[in-house]
N, C-alpha and C positions, 0 to 999 in steps of 0.2 A: 088363228095360230099359224105361224110360219116357222119352219125349220130350215136352217141354212148350213150347207156343207161346202167348205172351201177345198180347192185342190190346185195343183200347179206350182206349189212352192218348190224350192230346191236350192242348189248351189250354182252360182253363176259368177263369172269373172267380171270385174269392174269394166264398164263399157258395154256389157252384154245386155240381152233382153230376156224377158220372162213374161208369160201370160198366166195370170191367176183366173180361176173360174169359181163361181159361187152358185151352186145349184140349190134352188128353193123348192120346198114342198108346199102344197096348198094351192087352192084354185084362185086365190086372190093376189097372187104374186104381181100381176100387172097393175094392181092398184097402189102398190107401195113404191115410195122412193127408196133407192138402194144406195149403199155407200161402202167405202173401204176405209178402214182405220189401221193403224199399226202401232206396235209397242216394242221398243228396243229395250234391252236389259237395263234396268236401273232408271228407266224413264217412264213418264206417263203415256197412256195411250193417246194418240193424236189422230186428227182427221187427215185423210189423204185425198179422197175424191167422193163425189156424190152425183147421182143422176136422177132426174125426175121419172115419174111413173111411165111416161110415154117416150122417154129417151131424148126429148127435145132440148133439154138444158143439162149442162154438166158444170160441176164446180170442182175446183182443185185447190189444194194447199199451194202456197207460193213455192214451197220447196220441190214440188213435183211438176208444176206447170210447164208444159212444153215437152215433158219427157214421158209422162204417164197419160194413158187414155182410158176412160171408163166408158163402157158400152153395155147394152143389154139386149137380150133376145127373149121377148115375152112368150114366144111360141115354144121356147125351150125352158122357160122358168130359170133363166141363167143370166147372171151379170158377170162381166169380165173386167179385168184390169190389165191392160197391156202396158208393160213397163220397159222402157228403153233407156239407154245410156245410164245404166245402173251405177250407183256409187256405193262405196263402203258404208256411208251413212244411211243408205236405204235398207240396210240389213235390220230385220225386225220380224216379229210375228205379225202377219197381216190378217185382219178380221173383216169379214163381211157383216153388214148390218142392214136392217130394214125398219122403216117407219113410214108414217103417213106422208110427210113432206120432207124436202131437204133440210128445212129448218128444224123440225122436230127430230130429224135424224141425228142431230148433235147429241141427243140423249136417247138413243134408239131403244125400242122395246125388244128387238130381236137381234141376237148375235149368233155368229157361227163359232166354231171351236178354234179357228185360227189355222194358218199354214205358215211354216217357217220359210223365210227368204234369207239366204246367206250370200253375201257378196264378198268375194275375195279380191284383195288388192294386188 
């Protein structure tokens, strides 16, 4: 069982940066692939980024490639999403997720409660 708690959301101007954190409980954090998803009002939840259990590989949605960076610190049971050059269309609730592999992460077993990111134009 893994419990996920996101933090770091807030209000930022377009072009600005923000770093989200997701703290995980449980001693098996380092064995899970981790990811970030987002959901804007009136839209379906969408994949943003994922990282393998050892941090060696990262995956990104085309819409954030080159602007967002996912990373993890297994000693702190935490995964991060560094967001730069933010656009109004990045505004959404961002969710952290965990599952066995980046592929199975597309329908993850574990979700956080979400953190709001608001981008003003």
